[in-house]
N, C-alpha and C positions, 0 to 999 in steps of 0.2 A: 557873549562868549566868556568862558571862565578865565580869570586872571591866573597867570602862572608864577611860581616862585622865581626870584631873581636867578638868572643864569640858566633857566629852563625854558625851552621853546616847545609849545605843544605841537604834536604831529597833526597832519591834516586829518588822519583817521580819528584822533581824539576830538578834534573840533567838530567833525561831522557827527560823531557819536553823541556829543553833548547837544548839538543842535537838534538831532533826532529825538533825544529824550525830552527836550523842552517842547518840541512840536507835539509829541505824544501826550504830554501833560496838558498842553493847551487844548488838544482835541478832546481829552477826557472831560475837562472843565466845560467845554462847549456842549458836549453831550449831556452833562448833568444839567446845565442851564436850560437846554431844550426840553428835557424831561420835566424839570420843575415848572417851566412855563406851561407845558401841556397839562400838568396836574392841576395847576390853578384854574386854567380854562375849563378843564373837564369837571372840576368840582362845582364851579359856578354854573356850568351847563346842566349838570345834574340837578342843581337847585332850581334853575329856571324851568326845567322840564318836569320837576317834581318826581324825579326818578331815583327812588331809594336803592334799587338794585345796582345802578351804575355808581352811586355814591359808595356803596359797600365794596364794590370791586376796586374803586380807586384807593380806598383805605389800605387794601392789601398790597397795592403797588408801591407803597412808600418804602418797602424794604429794599427795592432796587437802588434808590438814591442813597440809602445807608451804606450799601455795599460799594457803590461808586465813590462815596466820600472816603471810605477806608482805603480804597485803591489809590486815590489821588494823594492821600496823606503818605502812603507807602512810597509812591513814586517821588514825591517832593523830598522826603527825608533821605531817600537813597541818593538822589542827585546832589543834595547838599553834602552828604557824607563822602561820596566818591569823587565829586568834582570840585569841591571847595569854591563855589562861585563867589564873585565879589561884585560890588557896585550894582549896575543895572540888572545883571543876571540874578543876583541874590534877591534884589527887591522883587523881581518878577516871581521867583519861586516862592518866596514868603507870601506874596499876594495870592498866589494860586492856593497855597495851604489854607489861608484864611477864607478865600472865596468859596472853596469847596464846602467848608463848614457852614457858610451863610446859605449856600444853595440847598444844603440838606435841611436847614431850618425853614426855608421857603416851602420845601416839600411837606414839612410838619404843619405849616399853616394851611396848605391845601387839604391835608388830611383832616384837620380840625373843622374846616368848612364842610367837608363831605360828611363828617359825623353828625352834623346838625340837620342834614337834609331829611332823614326819616321823620324827625319831629315836625318839621315844617310842612311835609306832605300831608300831615293830618290836620293842618289848620287852613283856614281860608286864606287866599292870597292877600297880601298887604300892599296897599297902594304905594307907599314910599320905596318899596323894594325895586322900583324901576330904575333907581340910581345905581344899583349893584352891577348890572351888566357893563355900563360905561366905566365905572370905577375899576372893574376887573380888566376891561380892555386896556386901560391906561397902564395898570400895574404889569400886565403881561408884556406890553410893548417896552416897558422900562427894563424888565428882566432880559428880554431879547437884545435890546440895544446895549445894556450893561455888559452882557457876555460878548457881543460883537466887538465892543470897544476893547475888551480884554484880549480876544483872539487877534484883532487887528492892531492892537496897541495904539488906539485912536483916542487921544486925550480930549479932542474936541467933542466927539460923540459922548464920552464919559461926562463932560461938563453939561451937555444937553440933558442927559438922564437926571443929573442932580437938580437941574432947574425945573424938571417936570414933577418933582416930589410935591411941590406946593399944590399942584392940581389935584393930587390924590387926597391931600389933607383937606382941601376945600370940599371935595365930594363927601368925605367922612363927616365933616362938621355939618354940612347941609342935611345929610341923612340922619344924623344924631338929633338935630332939632326937629325934623319932621316926625321921627318915630316917637320922640317925647310927647309931642302934641297928640299923636295918634293914640298913645297909651292913656293919656289923660282924658281923652274923649270917650274911650271905651275900655274899661278894665279887662274885658275879655281878650283884648289884643296884647296884653302885657307879655305873656309867655312867648308867643311867636316874634313879637317885636324885640324882645331881649335877645333871642337867638340871632335875629338879623343884625342887631347891633354888634354882637360878637363876631359875626361873619364880616361885617364891614371893618371892624377893628383888625381882624386878621389880614384883610386886603391892605389896610393902611400900613400894617407892619411889613407886608411884602414890599410895598413901595419904599419903605425905609431901608429894607435890606438890599433892594436893587440899587438904591442910592449909595449905600455903604460899599457895594462892589465897585460902583463908578468912582467913588473917592479913592479906593485902593488902586484902581487902574490909573487914575490921574497921577497919583503919587509915584506909582511904579514907572510910568512913562516919563514924567517931568522931573521927578525928585522933589516936587513942591507939594505942599498941602493946599487944598482948595480953599480952606477957611470954614468958619462955622456956618451952619445952615439954620436960619431962623425957623422955628416951628410955631404954627398958629393953631394949637389944639385948644378949642374952647370947651372941651368935654372932660376936663380933668377929674371929674367926680365919678366917671364910669369905671367899673372894675376892668383891669387889663385882661386881655384874653388869655394870657399865660397863667393867670391866677383865678380863673373863673370858678365859681362854686360848682361842685359836681352835680348838685340837684338841678342846675340849669343846663349843664352840658349833657346830662344823661349818661355820663361815663365816669370812670375813675382813673384819671391820668391819660397820657397819650397812648 
């Protein structure tokens, strides 16, 4: 509830209006999270089915998340400007502003995965790729629970999301080692294996972003920071997916 200047008591109508605005913002963030989760799942599904048409359709759907992020930003800024919230309310609105940007970025990672599907449909299936579906399942569940923790203001669920990030890192490290061996054994596998590595890196980043959302929720609800998360990335030499060479991605930018 917004704090009032000294000597001023908010009317019941003002309080109800503010609560309604917060609920609408939460609802929009929840919708964004559901869409981002679906896009990650659909991108990996297109990869597993080797369905280039479905992947192309998903790339076009990314615009919806961009529009929703802009609307969430407009709503949050309007609430801050008109209601002058303080303390818990201000933390929640600022968190919503940041979370909407993170969800939009998750959508970008799903789009990046989808853009690689046409290349991989032209290559023979690669054995180590069996890790991808389970990795995607965990990251999708992290997105879902992170957004549920935001909507329900559930600090305990947010903490559980943060703890699952290590599982995603372990999947990525395992796939990285397997694909390196695969490429060394047969140079013909280098190009598709490189694409799979970038897909796995995108999923690992999705897990990081879901964890970032959970951290913001935890702070918004408790007013305390959860603390540093140790990362166990044994793949420091790989090119980050955000900086991937165009000749590998088959595209020029997002």
